[in-house]
C-alpha positions as YAML, in Angstrom:
chain: A
units: angstrom
residues:
- id: 1
  name: MET
  ca: [0.00, 0.00, 0.00]
- id: 2
  name: PRO
  ca: [1.53, 3.41, -0.96]
- id: 3
  name: SER
  ca: [2.41, 5.84, 1.79]
- id: 4
  name: THR
  ca: [0.00, 8.73, 2.28]
- id: 5
  name: THR
  ca: [2.45, 10.72, 4.37]
- id: 6
  name: THR
  ca: [3.20, 14.14, 2.95]
- id: 7
  name: GLN
  ca: [6.18, 16.32, 3.65]
- id: 8
  name: PRO
  ca: [5.49, 19.57, 5.50]
- id: 9
  name: GLU
  ca: [5.60, 22.62, 3.27]
- id: 10
  name: ASP
  ca: [8.97, 24.40, 3.32]
- id: 11
  name: VAL
  ca: [8.01, 28.03, 4.01]
- id: 12
  name: PHE
  ca: [10.21, 31.10, 4.34]
- id: 13
  name: ASP
  ca: [7.95, 33.81, 5.83]
- id: 14
  name: ALA
  ca: [9.87, 37.07, 5.45]
- id: 15
  name: ARG
  ca: [7.09, 39.53, 6.26]
- id: 16
  name: ASP
  ca: [8.55, 40.62, 9.58]
- id: 17
  name: LEU
  ca: [12.21, 40.67, 8.52]
- id: 18
  name: PRO
  ca: [13.98, 43.95, 7.76]
- id: 19
  name: CYS
  ca: [15.31, 44.35, 4.23]
- id: 20
  name: GLU
  ca: [18.92, 44.03, 5.43]
- id: 21
  name: THR
  ca: [18.15, 40.53, 6.74]
- id: 22
  name: LYS
  ca: [15.50, 39.43, 4.24]
- id: 23
  name: ARG
  ca: [17.45, 39.87, 1.01]
- id: 24
  name: PRO
  ca: [20.63, 37.99, 1.99]
- id: 25
  name: ALA
  ca: [18.56, 35.23, 3.60]
- id: 26
  name: MET
  ca: [16.37, 34.86, 0.52]
- id: 27
  name: ILE
  ca: [19.35, 34.80, -1.86]
- id: 28
  name: ALA
  ca: [21.13, 32.19, 0.29]
- id: 29
  name: ARG
  ca: [17.96, 30.11, 0.47]
- id: 30
  name: CYS
  ca: [17.62, 30.10, -3.32]
- id: 31
  name: ILE
  ca: [21.27, 29.28, -3.95]
- id: 32
  name: GLN
  ca: [21.32, 26.45, -1.40]
- id: 33
  name: LEU
  ca: [18.29, 24.66, -2.83]
- id: 34
  name: PRO
  ca: [19.06, 21.32, -4.44]
- id: 35
  name: LEU
  ca: [18.34, 21.17, -8.16]
- id: 36
  name: GLY
  ca: [14.60, 20.58, -8.48]
- id: 37
  name: GLY
  ca: [14.02, 21.68, -4.88]
- id: 38
  name: SER
  ca: [11.55, 24.39, -3.95]
- id: 39
  name: PHE
  ca: [10.17, 26.40, -1.08]
- id: 40
  name: THR
  ca: [7.33, 28.85, -0.52]
- id: 41
  name: PHE
  ca: [8.36, 32.47, -0.05]
- id: 42
  name: VAL
  ca: [5.83, 34.59, 1.85]
- id: 43
  name: ASN
  ca: [6.22, 38.35, 1.75]
- id: 44
  name: GLY
  ca: [4.13, 41.45, 2.33]
- id: 45
  name: HIS
  ca: [4.49, 42.47, -1.33]
- id: 46
  name: ASP
  ca: [5.70, 41.06, -4.62]
- id: 47
  name: PRO
  ca: [9.53, 41.13, -4.32]
- id: 48
  name: VAL
  ca: [10.01, 42.33, -7.91]
- id: 49
  name: PRO
  ca: [13.51, 43.89, -7.43]
- id: 50
  name: LEU
  ca: [14.80, 40.75, -5.70]
- id: 51
  name: ARG
  ca: [13.32, 38.46, -8.37]
- id: 52
  name: ARG
  ca: [14.81, 40.59, -11.14]
- id: 53
  name: PHE
  ca: [18.19, 40.59, -9.40]
- id: 54
  name: LEU
  ca: [18.27, 36.79, -9.07]
- id: 55
  name: ASP
  ca: [17.02, 36.33, -12.64]
- id: 56
  name: ARG
  ca: [19.72, 38.70, -13.92]
- id: 57
  name: GLN
  ca: [22.53, 37.14, -11.84]
- id: 58
  name: PHE
  ca: [21.46, 33.54, -12.52]
- id: 59
  name: PRO
  ca: [19.35, 33.50, -15.72]
- id: 60
  name: GLY
  ca: [17.15, 30.45, -16.08]
- id: 61
  name: CYS
  ca: [18.10, 29.02, -12.67]
- id: 62
  name: PHE
  ca: [14.89, 29.76, -10.73]
- id: 63
  name: ARG
  ca: [11.19, 29.45, -11.48]
- id: 64
  name: TRP
  ca: [8.78, 31.75, -9.66]
- id: 65
  name: GLU
  ca: [5.14, 30.70, -9.34]
- id: 66
  name: LEU
  ca: [2.45, 32.81, -7.73]
- id: 67
  name: LEU
  ca: [0.42, 30.76, -5.24]
- id: 68
  name: ALA
  ca: [-2.98, 31.50, -3.78]
- id: 69
  name: SER
  ca: [-2.87, 33.31, -0.46]
- id: 70
  name: THR
  ca: [-5.48, 33.24, 2.27]
- id: 71
  name: GLU
  ca: [-4.08, 36.39, 3.86]
- id: 72
  name: PRO
  ca: [-4.77, 39.82, 2.33]
- id: 73
  name: ASP
  ca: [-1.37, 41.22, 3.38]
- id: 74
  name: ALA
  ca: [0.71, 38.38, 1.96]
- id: 75
  name: ILE
  ca: [1.98, 37.19, -1.36]
- id: 76
  name: ARG
  ca: [3.06, 33.56, -1.70]
- id: 77
  name: LEU
  ca: [5.56, 32.48, -4.33]
- id: 78
  name: GLN
  ca: [6.88, 28.99, -4.94]
- id: 79
  name: VAL
  ca: [10.57, 29.26, -5.80]
- id: 80
  name: THR
  ca: [12.09, 26.26, -7.58]
- id: 81
  name: LYS
  ca: [15.71, 25.79, -8.59]
- id: 82
  name: VAL
  ca: [15.59, 24.58, -12.18]
- id: 83
  name: GLY
  ca: [19.21, 25.07, -13.19]
- id: 84
  name: ALA
  ca: [22.69, 26.19, -12.20]
- id: 85
  name: PRO
  ca: [25.02, 28.70, -13.84]
- id: 86
  name: ALA
  ca: [28.15, 27.55, -15.65]
- id: 87
  name: GLY
  ca: [30.79, 27.25, -12.94]
- id: 88
  name: GLY
  ca: [28.15, 26.92, -10.22]
- id: 89
  name: PHE
  ca: [26.82, 29.40, -7.70]
- id: 90
  name: PRO
  ca: [29.31, 31.56, -5.78]
- id: 91
  name: ALA
  ca: [30.29, 29.92, -2.48]
- id: 92
  name: GLY
  ca: [29.99, 33.19, -0.57]
- id: 93
  name: GLY
  ca: [26.64, 34.12, -2.07]
- id: 94
  name: VAL
  ca: [25.95, 37.50, -3.62]
- id: 95
  name: ASP
  ca: [25.06, 40.90, -2.21]
- id: 96
  name: PHE
  ca: [21.95, 42.83, -3.08]
- id: 97
  name: ALA
  ca: [21.77, 46.01, -1.05]
- id: 98
  name: CYS
  ca: [18.52, 47.53, 0.10]
- id: 99
  name: GLY
  ca: [17.78, 50.81, -1.58]
...
């Protein structure tokens, strides 16, 4: 009989984090995902600058999917690592300053 056990959802809720903490944590989370791995990113707004930054730094490496949210002050995105850049991701991560 197949197992009906499901894995708990991997959620990174960044709504209460300051920008200086949120951006490096989000970038590290994306880079550290295994290929094909994903997590749900919850934020108070669509993180367009952060998404553009990651897509520019690592083109074609991440897929962003808007998920339904039950909270009016939250946006939920499923982030999936679908590739890796030639030479791999930088070991020390990358900086994206708040502006």
